[in-house]
TORKOL-4160 file (C-alpha; in steps of 0.2 Angstrom, whole numbers, padded with zeros to 4 digits, m for minus):
494
<pt num="1" X="0738" Y="0414" Z="0513"/>
<pt num="2" X="0744" Y="0429" Z="0502"/>
<pt num="3" X="0735" Y="0428" Z="0485"/>
<pt num="4" X="0745" Y="0427" Z="0469"/>
<pt num="5" X="0749" Y="0445" Z="0463"/>
<pt num="6" X="0743" Y="0453" Z="0479"/>
<pt num="7" X="0754" Y="0469" Z="0482"/>
<pt num="8" X="0766" Y="0468" Z="0496"/>
<pt num="9" X="0772" Y="0483" Z="0506"/>
<pt num="10" X="0788" Y="0484" Z="0516"/>
<pt num="11" X="0788" Y="0497" Z="0530"/>
<pt num="12" X="0805" Y="0502" Z="0536"/>
<pt num="13" X="0804" Y="0508" Z="0554"/>
<pt num="14" X="0791" Y="0506" Z="0568"/>
<pt num="15" X="0791" Y="0523" Z="0575"/>
<pt num="16" X="0777" Y="0535" Z="0573"/>
<pt num="17" X="0776" Y="0535" Z="0554"/>
<pt num="18" X="0779" Y="0516" Z="0552"/>
<pt num="19" X="0765" Y="0512" Z="0564"/>
<pt num="20" X="0754" Y="0524" Z="0555"/>
<pt num="21" X="0757" Y="0515" Z="0539"/>
<pt num="22" X="0754" Y="0498" Z="0546"/>
<pt num="23" X="0738" Y="0502" Z="0554"/>
<pt num="24" X="0732" Y="0510" Z="0538"/>
<pt num="25" X="0738" Y="0496" Z="0527"/>
<pt num="26" X="0729" Y="0484" Z="0538"/>
<pt num="27" X="0713" Y="0493" Z="0537"/>
<pt num="28" X="0714" Y="0492" Z="0518"/>
<pt num="29" X="0717" Y="0474" Z="0518"/>
<pt num="30" X="0734" Y="0475" Z="0511"/>
<pt num="31" X="0749" Y="0464" Z="0514"/>
<pt num="32" X="0764" Y="0471" Z="0524"/>
<pt num="33" X="0779" Y="0468" Z="0534"/>
<pt num="34" X="0787" Y="0480" Z="0546"/>
<pt num="35" X="0806" Y="0480" Z="0548"/>
<pt num="36" X="0812" Y="0487" Z="0565"/>
<pt num="37" X="0830" Y="0488" Z="0569"/>
<pt num="38" X="0826" Y="0489" Z="0588"/>
<pt num="39" X="0817" Y="0477" Z="0599"/>
<pt num="40" X="0802" Y="0489" Z="0603"/>
<pt num="41" X="0791" Y="0501" Z="0594"/>
<pt num="42" X="0792" Y="0519" Z="0597"/>
<pt num="43" X="0806" Y="0527" Z="0586"/>
<pt num="44" X="0813" Y="0543" Z="0594"/>
<pt num="45" X="0802" Y="0541" Z="0609"/>
<pt num="46" X="0810" Y="0524" Z="0612"/>
<pt num="47" X="0828" Y="0530" Z="0610"/>
<pt num="48" X="0826" Y="0546" Z="0618"/>
<pt num="49" X="0824" Y="0543" Z="0637"/>
<pt num="50" X="0834" Y="0557" Z="0645"/>
<pt num="51" X="0827" Y="0565" Z="0661"/>
<pt num="52" X="0815" Y="0579" Z="0657"/>
<pt num="53" X="0811" Y="0573" Z="0639"/>
<pt num="54" X="0793" Y="0579" Z="0634"/>
<pt num="55" X="0783" Y="0583" Z="0619"/>
<pt num="56" X="0785" Y="0602" Z="0614"/>
<pt num="57" X="0768" Y="0602" Z="0606"/>
<pt num="58" X="0751" Y="0599" Z="0615"/>
<pt num="59" X="0748" Y="0581" Z="0618"/>
<pt num="60" X="0731" Y="0581" Z="0610"/>
<pt num="61" X="0739" Y="0587" Z="0594"/>
<pt num="62" X="0753" Y="0574" Z="0595"/>
<pt num="63" X="0741" Y="0560" Z="0592"/>
<pt num="64" X="0734" Y="0550" Z="0577"/>
<pt num="65" X="0718" Y="0559" Z="0571"/>
<pt num="66" X="0710" Y="0542" Z="0571"/>
<pt num="67" X="0716" Y="0537" Z="0588"/>
<pt num="68" X="0714" Y="0552" Z="0600"/>
<pt num="69" X="0719" Y="0548" Z="0618"/>
<pt num="70" X="0708" Y="0554" Z="0632"/>
<pt num="71" X="0721" Y="0547" Z="0644"/>
<pt num="72" X="0735" Y="0561" Z="0642"/>
<pt num="73" X="0740" Y="0567" Z="0659"/>
<pt num="74" X="0749" Y="0583" Z="0654"/>
<pt num="75" X="0746" Y="0596" Z="0640"/>
<pt num="76" X="0764" Y="0592" Z="0635"/>
<pt num="77" X="0767" Y="0574" Z="0640"/>
<pt num="78" X="0783" Y="0567" Z="0645"/>
<pt num="79" X="0792" Y="0554" Z="0634"/>
<pt num="80" X="0787" Y="0538" Z="0643"/>
<pt num="81" X="0768" Y="0543" Z="0641"/>
<pt num="82" X="0771" Y="0546" Z="0623"/>
<pt num="83" X="0780" Y="0529" Z="0622"/>
<pt num="84" X="0766" Y="0520" Z="0631"/>
<pt num="85" X="0754" Y="0528" Z="0618"/>
<pt num="86" X="0763" Y="0521" Z="0603"/>
<pt num="87" X="0765" Y="0503" Z="0612"/>
<pt num="88" X="0746" Y="0504" Z="0616"/>
<pt num="89" X="0741" Y="0508" Z="0598"/>
<pt num="90" X="0752" Y="0494" Z="0592"/>
<pt num="91" X="0743" Y="0482" Z="0603"/>
<pt num="92" X="0725" Y="0489" Z="0600"/>
<pt num="93" X="0727" Y="0487" Z="0581"/>
<pt num="94" X="0735" Y="0470" Z="0581"/>
<pt num="95" X="0751" Y="0474" Z="0571"/>
<pt num="96" X="0764" Y="0468" Z="0582"/>
<pt num="97" X="0765" Y="0451" Z="0573"/>
<pt num="98" X="0768" Y="0460" Z="0557"/>
<pt num="99" X="0784" Y="0468" Z="0564"/>
<pt num="100" X="0801" Y="0459" Z="0562"/>
<pt num="101" X="0810" Y="0466" Z="0578"/>
<pt num="102" X="0829" Y="0467" Z="0578"/>
<pt num="103" X="0830" Y="0467" Z="0559"/>
<pt num="104" X="0838" Y="0483" Z="0552"/>
<pt num="105" X="0837" Y="0484" Z="0533"/>
<pt num="106" X="0854" Y="0483" Z="0525"/>
<pt num="107" X="0849" Y="0482" Z="0507"/>
<pt num="108" X="0835" Y="0488" Z="0497"/>
<pt num="109" X="0837" Y="0484" Z="0478"/>
<pt num="110" X="0824" Y="0486" Z="0464"/>
<pt num="111" X="0822" Y="0471" Z="0453"/>
<pt num="112" X="0814" Y="0476" Z="0436"/>
<pt num="113" X="0802" Y="0464" Z="0427"/>
<pt num="114" X="0799" Y="0455" Z="0444"/>
<pt num="115" X="0784" Y="0454" Z="0455"/>
<pt num="116" X="0766" Y="0458" Z="0451"/>
<pt num="117" X="0769" Y="0476" Z="0445"/>
<pt num="118" X="0783" Y="0475" Z="0432"/>
<pt num="119" X="0796" Y="0475" Z="0446"/>
<pt num="120" X="0799" Y="0474" Z="0465"/>
<pt num="121" X="0811" Y="0478" Z="0479"/>
<pt num="122" X="0822" Y="0464" Z="0485"/>
<pt num="123" X="0825" Y="0469" Z="0504"/>
<pt num="124" X="0839" Y="0461" Z="0515"/>
<pt num="125" X="0839" Y="0463" Z="0533"/>
<pt num="126" X="0853" Y="0461" Z="0546"/>
<pt num="127" X="0847" Y="0443" Z="0551"/>
<pt num="128" X="0849" Y="0437" Z="0534"/>
<pt num="129" X="0831" Y="0438" Z="0528"/>
<pt num="130" X="0828" Y="0442" Z="0510"/>
<pt num="131" X="0811" Y="0445" Z="0503"/>
<pt num="132" X="0803" Y="0454" Z="0489"/>
<pt num="133" X="0790" Y="0468" Z="0490"/>
<pt num="134" X="0782" Y="0479" Z="0476"/>
<pt num="135" X="0781" Y="0494" Z="0487"/>
<pt num="136" X="0792" Y="0501" Z="0500"/>
<pt num="137" X="0788" Y="0514" Z="0513"/>
<pt num="138" X="0803" Y="0522" Z="0522"/>
<pt num="139" X="0797" Y="0527" Z="0539"/>
<pt num="140" X="0815" Y="0530" Z="0546"/>
<pt num="141" X="0813" Y="0548" Z="0553"/>
<pt num="142" X="0827" Y="0561" Z="0555"/>
<pt num="143" X="0831" Y="0562" Z="0573"/>
<pt num="144" X="0840" Y="0544" Z="0575"/>
<pt num="145" X="0858" Y="0547" Z="0570"/>
<pt num="146" X="0866" Y="0556" Z="0586"/>
<pt num="147" X="0878" Y="0569" Z="0581"/>
<pt num="148" X="0894" Y="0571" Z="0592"/>
<pt num="149" X="0903" Y="0587" Z="0593"/>
<pt num="150" X="0920" Y="0589" Z="0586"/>
<pt num="151" X="0930" Y="0593" Z="0602"/>
<pt num="152" X="0947" Y="0588" Z="0606"/>
<pt num="153" X="0949" Y="0575" Z="0620"/>
<pt num="154" X="0931" Y="0568" Z="0621"/>
<pt num="155" X="0938" Y="0551" Z="0622"/>
<pt num="156" X="0950" Y="0556" Z="0636"/>
<pt num="157" X="0936" Y="0560" Z="0648"/>
<pt num="158" X="0937" Y="0549" Z="0664"/>
<pt num="159" X="0919" Y="0550" Z="0670"/>
<pt num="160" X="0903" Y="0544" Z="0662"/>
<pt num="161" X="0899" Y="0552" Z="0645"/>
<pt num="162" X="0885" Y="0549" Z="0633"/>
<pt num="163" X="0874" Y="0557" Z="0620"/>
<pt num="164" X="0857" Y="0562" Z="0626"/>
<pt num="165" X="0849" Y="0550" Z="0614"/>
<pt num="166" X="0859" Y="0536" Z="0621"/>
<pt num="167" X="0856" Y="0540" Z="0640"/>
<pt num="168" X="0864" Y="0528" Z="0652"/>
<pt num="169" X="0852" Y="0525" Z="0666"/>
<pt num="170" X="0865" Y="0515" Z="0676"/>
<pt num="171" X="0875" Y="0531" Z="0679"/>
<pt num="172" X="0870" Y="0539" Z="0696"/>
<pt num="173" X="0865" Y="0558" Z="0695"/>
<pt num="174" X="0860" Y="0564" Z="0712"/>
<pt num="175" X="0874" Y="0574" Z="0720"/>
<pt num="176" X="0886" Y="0573" Z="0705"/>
<pt num="177" X="0895" Y="0586" Z="0695"/>
<pt num="178" X="0885" Y="0586" Z="0679"/>
<pt num="179" X="0890" Y="0595" Z="0663"/>
<pt num="180" X="0878" Y="0596" Z="0647"/>
<pt num="181" X="0885" Y="0602" Z="0630"/>
<pt num="182" X="0870" Y="0610" Z="0620"/>
<pt num="183" X="0855" Y="0621" Z="0623"/>
<pt num="184" X="0842" Y="0615" Z="0611"/>
<pt num="185" X="0827" Y="0607" Z="0616"/>
<pt num="186" X="0835" Y="0592" Z="0624"/>
<pt num="187" X="0848" Y="0602" Z="0633"/>
<pt num="188" X="0835" Y="0614" Z="0640"/>
<pt num="189" X="0824" Y="0600" Z="0646"/>
<pt num="190" X="0838" Y="0590" Z="0654"/>
<pt num="191" X="0843" Y="0606" Z="0663"/>
<pt num="192" X="0825" Y="0608" Z="0670"/>
<pt num="193" X="0827" Y="0590" Z="0677"/>
<pt num="194" X="0844" Y="0589" Z="0683"/>
<pt num="195" X="0850" Y="0606" Z="0689"/>
<pt num="196" X="0841" Y="0604" Z="0705"/>
<pt num="197" X="0848" Y="0587" Z="0708"/>
<pt num="198" X="0866" Y="0589" Z="0705"/>
<pt num="199" X="0880" Y="0594" Z="0716"/>
<pt num="200" X="0885" Y="0607" Z="0702"/>
<pt num="201" X="0878" Y="0609" Z="0685"/>
<pt num="202" X="0887" Y="0617" Z="0670"/>
<pt num="203" X="0877" Y="0620" Z="0654"/>
<pt num="204" X="0889" Y="0624" Z="0640"/>
<pt num="205" X="0880" Y="0637" Z="0628"/>
<pt num="206" X="0886" Y="0641" Z="0611"/>
<pt num="207" X="0870" Y="0650" Z="0606"/>
<pt num="208" X="0856" Y="0658" Z="0617"/>
<pt num="209" X="0839" Y="0652" Z="0613"/>
<pt num="210" X="0822" Y="0660" Z="0611"/>
<pt num="211" X="0812" Y="0652" Z="0625"/>
<pt num="212" X="0793" Y="0651" Z="0624"/>
<pt num="213" X="0785" Y="0651" Z="0641"/>
<pt num="214" X="0771" Y="0638" Z="0644"/>
<pt num="215" X="0763" Y="0631" Z="0659"/>
<pt num="216" X="0765" Y="0613" Z="0662"/>
<pt num="217" X="0746" Y="0609" Z="0664"/>
<pt num="218" X="0741" Y="0593" Z="0672"/>
<pt num="219" X="0724" Y="0586" Z="0666"/>
<pt num="220" X="0713" Y="0581" Z="0681"/>
<pt num="221" X="0704" Y="0565" Z="0682"/>
<pt num="222" X="0688" Y="0574" Z="0679"/>
<pt num="223" X="0694" Y="0582" Z="0663"/>
<pt num="224" X="0700" Y="0565" Z="0657"/>
<pt num="225" X="0684" Y="0557" Z="0662"/>
<pt num="226" X="0676" Y="0570" Z="0651"/>
<pt num="227" X="0686" Y="0566" Z="0637"/>
<pt num="228" X="0682" Y="0548" Z="0638"/>
<pt num="229" X="0664" Y="0551" Z="0639"/>
<pt num="230" X="0663" Y="0564" Z="0624"/>
<pt num="231" X="0673" Y="0559" Z="0610"/>
<pt num="232" X="0666" Y="0572" Z="0599"/>
<pt num="233" X="0672" Y="0585" Z="0611"/>
<pt num="234" X="0690" Y="0577" Z="0610"/>
<pt num="235" X="0689" Y="0578" Z="0590"/>
<pt num="236" X="0684" Y="0596" Z="0591"/>
<pt num="237" X="0698" Y="0600" Z="0603"/>
<pt num="238" X="0710" Y="0591" Z="0591"/>
<pt num="239" X="0703" Y="0601" Z="0576"/>
<pt num="240" X="0704" Y="0617" Z="0585"/>
<pt num="241" X="0722" Y="0614" Z="0590"/>
<pt num="242" X="0727" Y="0609" Z="0572"/>
<pt num="243" X="0719" Y="0625" Z="0565"/>
<pt num="244" X="0729" Y="0636" Z="0578"/>
<pt num="245" X="0745" Y="0627" Z="0575"/>
<pt num="246" X="0745" Y="0626" Z="0556"/>
<pt num="247" X="0735" Y="0641" Z="0551"/>
<pt num="248" X="0742" Y="0652" Z="0564"/>
<pt num="249" X="0760" Y="0647" Z="0569"/>
<pt num="250" X="0765" Y="0636" Z="0554"/>
<pt num="251" X="0761" Y="0649" Z="0541"/>
<pt num="252" X="0768" Y="0665" Z="0551"/>
<pt num="253" X="0786" Y="0658" Z="0552"/>
<pt num="254" X="0788" Y="0658" Z="0533"/>
<pt num="255" X="0789" Y="0677" Z="0533"/>
<pt num="256" X="0804" Y="0683" Z="0544"/>
<pt num="257" X="0797" Y="0700" Z="0544"/>
<pt num="258" X="0779" Y="0695" Z="0550"/>
<pt num="259" X="0770" Y="0704" Z="0564"/>
<pt num="260" X="0767" Y="0687" Z="0572"/>
<pt num="261" X="0786" Y="0684" Z="0574"/>
<pt num="262" X="0787" Y="0702" Z="0582"/>
<pt num="263" X="0774" Y="0695" Z="0595"/>
<pt num="264" X="0783" Y="0680" Z="0598"/>
<pt num="265" X="0799" Y="0689" Z="0602"/>
<pt num="266" X="0789" Y="0701" Z="0613"/>
<pt num="267" X="0782" Y="0687" Z="0624"/>
<pt num="268" X="0799" Y="0679" Z="0625"/>
<pt num="269" X="0808" Y="0695" Z="0630"/>
<pt num="270" X="0796" Y="0698" Z="0643"/>
<pt num="271" X="0797" Y="0681" Z="0650"/>
<pt num="272" X="0817" Y="0683" Z="0650"/>
<pt num="273" X="0815" Y="0700" Z="0659"/>
<pt num="274" X="0804" Y="0694" Z="0672"/>
<pt num="275" X="0811" Y="0677" Z="0676"/>
<pt num="276" X="0830" Y="0681" Z="0676"/>
<pt num="277" X="0834" Y="0692" Z="0690"/>
<pt num="278" X="0853" Y="0693" Z="0687"/>
<pt num="279" X="0856" Y="0706" Z="0673"/>
<pt num="280" X="0873" Y="0698" Z="0667"/>
<pt num="281" X="0865" Y="0681" Z="0665"/>
<pt num="282" X="0850" Y="0689" Z="0657"/>
<pt num="283" X="0861" Y="0696" Z="0644"/>
<pt num="284" X="0870" Y="0679" Z="0640"/>
<pt num="285" X="0853" Y="0671" Z="0638"/>
<pt num="286" X="0847" Y="0684" Z="0626"/>
<pt num="287" X="0847" Y="0679" Z="0607"/>
<pt num="288" X="0853" Y="0690" Z="0594"/>
<pt num="289" X="0844" Y="0683" Z="0580"/>
<pt num="290" X="0826" Y="0683" Z="0573"/>
<pt num="291" X="0814" Y="0671" Z="0584"/>
<pt num="292" X="0810" Y="0655" Z="0575"/>
<pt num="293" X="0826" Y="0657" Z="0564"/>
<pt num="294" X="0831" Y="0641" Z="0575"/>
<pt num="295" X="0818" Y="0629" Z="0582"/>
<pt num="296" X="0809" Y="0638" Z="0596"/>
<pt num="297" X="0812" Y="0631" Z="0613"/>
<pt num="298" X="0796" Y="0627" Z="0624"/>
<pt num="299" X="0799" Y="0626" Z="0642"/>
<pt num="300" X="0791" Y="0630" Z="0659"/>
<pt num="301" X="0806" Y="0628" Z="0670"/>
<pt num="302" X="0822" Y="0632" Z="0661"/>
<pt num="303" X="0825" Y="0650" Z="0667"/>
<pt num="304" X="0821" Y="0644" Z="0685"/>
<pt num="305" X="0833" Y="0629" Z="0684"/>
<pt num="306" X="0848" Y="0639" Z="0676"/>
<pt num="307" X="0846" Y="0650" Z="0691"/>
<pt num="308" X="0848" Y="0636" Z="0704"/>
<pt num="309" X="0862" Y="0640" Z="0716"/>
<pt num="310" X="0871" Y="0624" Z="0710"/>
<pt num="311" X="0869" Y="0629" Z="0691"/>
<pt num="312" X="0880" Y="0639" Z="0680"/>
<pt num="313" X="0878" Y="0644" Z="0662"/>
<pt num="314" X="0895" Y="0643" Z="0653"/>
<pt num="315" X="0896" Y="0653" Z="0638"/>
<pt num="316" X="0915" Y="0654" Z="0636"/>
<pt num="317" X="0921" Y="0643" Z="0621"/>
<pt num="318" X="0926" Y="0625" Z="0624"/>
<pt num="319" X="0944" Y="0622" Z="0621"/>
<pt num="320" X="0945" Y="0603" Z="0625"/>
<pt num="321" X="0939" Y="0589" Z="0636"/>
<pt num="322" X="0951" Y="0582" Z="0648"/>
<pt num="323" X="0950" Y="0567" Z="0660"/>
<pt num="324" X="0943" Y="0578" Z="0674"/>
<pt num="325" X="0931" Y="0589" Z="0664"/>
<pt num="326" X="0929" Y="0602" Z="0651"/>
<pt num="327" X="0942" Y="0616" Z="0649"/>
<pt num="328" X="0936" Y="0632" Z="0642"/>
<pt num="329" X="0947" Y="0645" Z="0632"/>
<pt num="330" X="0949" Y="0656" Z="0647"/>
<pt num="331" X="0959" Y="0642" Z="0655"/>
<pt num="332" X="0946" Y="0636" Z="0667"/>
<pt num="333" X="0943" Y="0617" Z="0670"/>
<pt num="334" X="0925" Y="0613" Z="0674"/>
<pt num="335" X="0927" Y="0598" Z="0684"/>
<pt num="336" X="0914" Y="0585" Z="0680"/>
<pt num="337" X="0908" Y="0567" Z="0685"/>
<pt num="338" X="0895" Y="0566" Z="0671"/>
<pt num="339" X="0896" Y="0574" Z="0653"/>
<pt num="340" X="0880" Y="0574" Z="0642"/>
<pt num="341" X="0881" Y="0578" Z="0624"/>
<pt num="342" X="0865" Y="0586" Z="0619"/>
<pt num="343" X="0871" Y="0590" Z="0602"/>
<pt num="344" X="0857" Y="0585" Z="0590"/>
<pt num="345" X="0857" Y="0573" Z="0576"/>
<pt num="346" X="0863" Y="0571" Z="0558"/>
<pt num="347" X="0847" Y="0576" Z="0550"/>
<pt num="348" X="0852" Y="0573" Z="0532"/>
<pt num="349" X="0854" Y="0554" Z="0534"/>
<pt num="350" X="0836" Y="0548" Z="0532"/>
<pt num="351" X="0836" Y="0531" Z="0526"/>
<pt num="352" X="0855" Y="0529" Z="0526"/>
<pt num="353" X="0866" Y="0520" Z="0530"/>
<pt num="354" X="0855" Y="0507" Z="0521"/>
<pt num="355" X="0861" Y="0502" Z="0503"/>
<pt num="356" X="0846" Y="0508" Z="0492"/>
<pt num="357" X="0848" Y="0504" Z="0473"/>
<pt num="358" X="0835" Y="0509" Z="0461"/>
<pt num="359" X="0830" Y="0508" Z="0443"/>
<pt num="360" X="0845" Y="0504" Z="0432"/>
<pt num="361" X="0856" Y="0501" Z="0448"/>
<pt num="362" X="0856" Y="0519" Z="0454"/>
<pt num="363" X="0862" Y="0521" Z="0472"/>
<pt num="364" X="0852" Y="0533" Z="0482"/>
<pt num="365" X="0869" Y="0538" Z="0491"/>
<pt num="366" X="0875" Y="0544" Z="0474"/>
<pt num="367" X="0859" Y="0553" Z="0469"/>
<pt num="368" X="0860" Y="0562" Z="0486"/>
<pt num="369" X="0879" Y="0565" Z="0485"/>
<pt num="370" X="0876" Y="0584" Z="0487"/>
<pt num="371" X="0862" Y="0584" Z="0498"/>
<pt num="372" X="0845" Y="0574" Z="0500"/>
<pt num="373" X="0830" Y="0580" Z="0490"/>
<pt num="374" X="0814" Y="0572" Z="0485"/>
<pt num="375" X="0799" Y="0577" Z="0474"/>
<pt num="376" X="0786" Y="0584" Z="0486"/>
<pt num="377" X="0796" Y="0576" Z="0500"/>
<pt num="378" X="0789" Y="0559" Z="0496"/>
<pt num="379" X="0796" Y="0551" Z="0481"/>
<pt num="380" X="0813" Y="0551" Z="0471"/>
<pt num="381" X="0816" Y="0550" Z="0452"/>
<pt num="382" X="0824" Y="0533" Z="0448"/>
<pt num="383" X="0816" Y="0524" Z="0463"/>
<pt num="384" X="0800" Y="0516" Z="0459"/>
<pt num="385" X="0786" Y="0513" Z="0472"/>
<pt num="386" X="0798" Y="0520" Z="0485"/>
<pt num="387" X="0790" Y="0532" Z="0497"/>
<pt num="388" X="0797" Y="0542" Z="0512"/>
<pt num="389" X="0786" Y="0549" Z="0526"/>
<pt num="390" X="0794" Y="0564" Z="0534"/>
<pt num="391" X="0808" Y="0563" Z="0521"/>
<pt num="392" X="0818" Y="0576" Z="0514"/>
<pt num="393" X="0811" Y="0594" Z="0513"/>
<pt num="394" X="0796" Y="0589" Z="0524"/>
<pt num="395" X="0788" Y="0602" Z="0535"/>
<pt num="396" X="0798" Y="0597" Z="0551"/>
<pt num="397" X="0800" Y="0615" Z="0557"/>
<pt num="398" X="0782" Y="0621" Z="0558"/>
<pt num="399" X="0769" Y="0608" Z="0555"/>
<pt num="400" X="0764" Y="0593" Z="0566"/>
<pt num="401" X="0774" Y="0578" Z="0561"/>
<pt num="402" X="0759" Y="0567" Z="0564"/>
<pt num="403" X="0748" Y="0576" Z="0553"/>
<pt num="404" X="0762" Y="0578" Z="0540"/>
<pt num="405" X="0764" Y="0559" Z="0540"/>
<pt num="406" X="0745" Y="0556" Z="0539"/>
<pt num="407" X="0743" Y="0567" Z="0524"/>
<pt num="408" X="0759" Y="0560" Z="0515"/>
<pt num="409" X="0752" Y="0542" Z="0518"/>
<pt num="410" X="0736" Y="0547" Z="0511"/>
<pt num="411" X="0745" Y="0554" Z="0496"/>
<pt num="412" X="0754" Y="0537" Z="0493"/>
<pt num="413" X="0739" Y="0528" Z="0494"/>
<pt num="414" X="0730" Y="0539" Z="0481"/>
<pt num="415" X="0745" Y="0535" Z="0469"/>
<pt num="416" X="0744" Y="0516" Z="0474"/>
<pt num="417" X="0726" Y="0517" Z="0468"/>
<pt num="418" X="0730" Y="0524" Z="0452"/>
<pt num="419" X="0742" Y="0510" Z="0449"/>
<pt num="420" X="0729" Y="0497" Z="0454"/>
<pt num="421" X="0717" Y="0505" Z="0442"/>
<pt num="422" X="0729" Y="0506" Z="0427"/>
<pt num="423" X="0732" Y="0525" Z="0426"/>
<pt num="424" X="0750" Y="0522" Z="0431"/>
<pt num="425" X="0762" Y="0507" Z="0428"/>
<pt num="426" X="0772" Y="0512" Z="0444"/>
<pt num="427" X="0775" Y="0527" Z="0455"/>
<pt num="428" X="0791" Y="0536" Z="0450"/>
<pt num="429" X="0792" Y="0555" Z="0448"/>
<pt num="430" X="0800" Y="0562" Z="0432"/>
<pt num="431" X="0816" Y="0571" Z="0434"/>
<pt num="432" X="0809" Y="0587" Z="0427"/>
<pt num="433" X="0796" Y="0587" Z="0440"/>
<pt num="434" X="0808" Y="0584" Z="0454"/>
<pt num="435" X="0820" Y="0597" Z="0447"/>
<pt num="436" X="0805" Y="0610" Z="0445"/>
<pt num="437" X="0800" Y="0607" Z="0463"/>
<pt num="438" X="0817" Y="0608" Z="0470"/>
<pt num="439" X="0821" Y="0624" Z="0461"/>
<pt num="440" X="0805" Y="0632" Z="0467"/>
<pt num="441" X="0807" Y="0626" Z="0485"/>
<pt num="442" X="0825" Y="0632" Z="0486"/>
<pt num="443" X="0820" Y="0649" Z="0480"/>
<pt num="444" X="0805" Y="0650" Z="0493"/>
<pt num="445" X="0816" Y="0644" Z="0507"/>
<pt num="446" X="0828" Y="0658" Z="0505"/>
<pt num="447" X="0814" Y="0670" Z="0510"/>
<pt num="448" X="0809" Y="0661" Z="0526"/>
<pt num="449" X="0813" Y="0666" Z="0544"/>
<pt num="450" X="0825" Y="0651" Z="0544"/>
<pt num="451" X="0836" Y="0660" Z="0532"/>
<pt num="452" X="0838" Y="0676" Z="0542"/>
<pt num="453" X="0855" Y="0674" Z="0548"/>
<pt num="454" X="0857" Y="0661" Z="0562"/>
<pt num="455" X="0865" Y="0644" Z="0562"/>
<pt num="456" X="0853" Y="0629" Z="0564"/>
<pt num="457" X="0850" Y="0612" Z="0559"/>
<pt num="458" X="0837" Y="0618" Z="0547"/>
<pt num="459" X="0851" Y="0623" Z="0535"/>
<pt num="460" X="0859" Y="0612" Z="0522"/>
<pt num="461" X="0877" Y="0612" Z="0516"/>
<pt num="462" X="0874" Y="0629" Z="0506"/>
<pt num="463" X="0866" Y="0637" Z="0521"/>
<pt num="464" X="0848" Y="0636" Z="0513"/>
<pt num="465" X="0834" Y="0629" Z="0524"/>
<pt num="466" X="0829" Y="0612" Z="0519"/>
<pt num="467" X="0812" Y="0612" Z="0527"/>
<pt num="468" X="0795" Y="0614" Z="0518"/>
<pt num="469" X="0794" Y="0633" Z="0514"/>
<pt num="470" X="0777" Y="0634" Z="0508"/>
<pt num="471" X="0761" Y="0638" Z="0518"/>
<pt num="472" X="0751" Y="0623" Z="0526"/>
<pt num="473" X="0737" Y="0626" Z="0512"/>
<pt num="474" X="0749" Y="0622" Z="0498"/>
<pt num="475" X="0755" Y="0606" Z="0507"/>
<pt num="476" X="0737" Y="0600" Z="0510"/>
<pt num="477" X="0732" Y="0604" Z="0492"/>
<pt num="478" X="0748" Y="0594" Z="0485"/>
<pt num="479" X="0744" Y="0579" Z="0496"/>
<pt num="480" X="0726" Y="0579" Z="0492"/>
<pt num="481" X="0727" Y="0579" Z="0473"/>
<pt num="482" X="0742" Y="0570" Z="0465"/>
<pt num="483" X="0748" Y="0577" Z="0449"/>
<pt num="484" X="0749" Y="0562" Z="0438"/>
<pt num="485" X="0758" Y="0571" Z="0424"/>
<pt num="486" X="0773" Y="0572" Z="0436"/>
<pt num="487" X="0775" Y="0554" Z="0436"/>
<pt num="488" X="0782" Y="0542" Z="0423"/>
<pt num="489" X="0770" Y="0530" Z="0415"/>
<pt num="490" X="0773" Y="0521" Z="0399"/>
<pt num="491" X="0755" Y="0515" Z="0400"/>
<pt num="492" X="0748" Y="0532" Z="0401"/>
<pt num="493" X="0760" Y="0539" Z="0388"/>
<pt num="494" X="0755" Y="0525" Z="0376"/>
């Protein structure tokens, strides 16, 4: 039974960040409830099940630091293996019974002078459940609202059509005429899996990608046995991968003129030159912008697959979709049985479409009317005890998302402890602190590689990159030592 006055946490989402929060809160002996809109955990790995889906960072890095996995079968694991990892973690840490499955949060409203901390959040779910919690952790992610292209006639296509994140596994694929719109990571992975299986395969490309070559290494049973028997070695490998990724790649992409990006371009160009035999196709696959301006595409089989006899790269602009296929502006109809929209996500939705009403009745939708923002990517003025993991301006473009979430969660727990010890009444950043951070972040973002001239989902409505633009060392320092002076606290002011 919950003790009187015991703080209660609501976690919204049972993906990577939500499960992390639940595990850590359970370890701390704190009361929590997880609200998950679907019937399973996993987040993006539950929803994205397209052929060829895989992690584009090493599997041993895409693991919780406290739950390293010796059983990864591949260096870059396929989606079903990552989904199994999260389901296994859920079982091992005994948090399934704390998850309300099939319950999307529809309303989250701050009730002042209620609860044990001078206020609490009233949460309403899609089932009609209403409960009160002193703390809210929004772990909703950013890649869960599919973005559909604005193409005339999409609704007229007579074959099977779906977004890559809503894959219809009842649709047969072998020997079919398949078209895919989009050449980001999803489109490239789908191409690697389906081009060899189709009667014809048409990949509609708007922008050529920088493709980084990787070898898909399968770990042997002997290697996995070694990982199992020597946890220390597994920890050291994880630490080394993290150092390489964050101190190397993560920092180098901040400077669009860095020598490290020159080296990335050199490697990618050599890969393009050696793997694509047709000079005309090679030129259509050659990017005309700085590497890492858009998210780099990691692949071991894209160039081979796009050269399959049944495959065609279509670079002519799409005019419309017709019942029989896709018509391009040169007048040609590309006849299709299946059309896949690998066109990404609305990355600015975050916790929306939930209705979130903060202190004084402020609506988050109204606060974010121009664009989403958050102090240090985690908290928002006017919304007490409300945290976001991998929220606005988080380092989604160059840091490990799992490590980011772990550090952000540790940050919010430090603030929680300050409330428990009486240093703060509640956790809510001042508007001055949030505005100062946003101004500094915006100016720094203009100098990153993401602002060197390409169009990408990293850019906001002004064309300014929305991702964390500072070095990893800055992020770590901010997360390790909260600045209490940037938070409102009547108790401290008194």
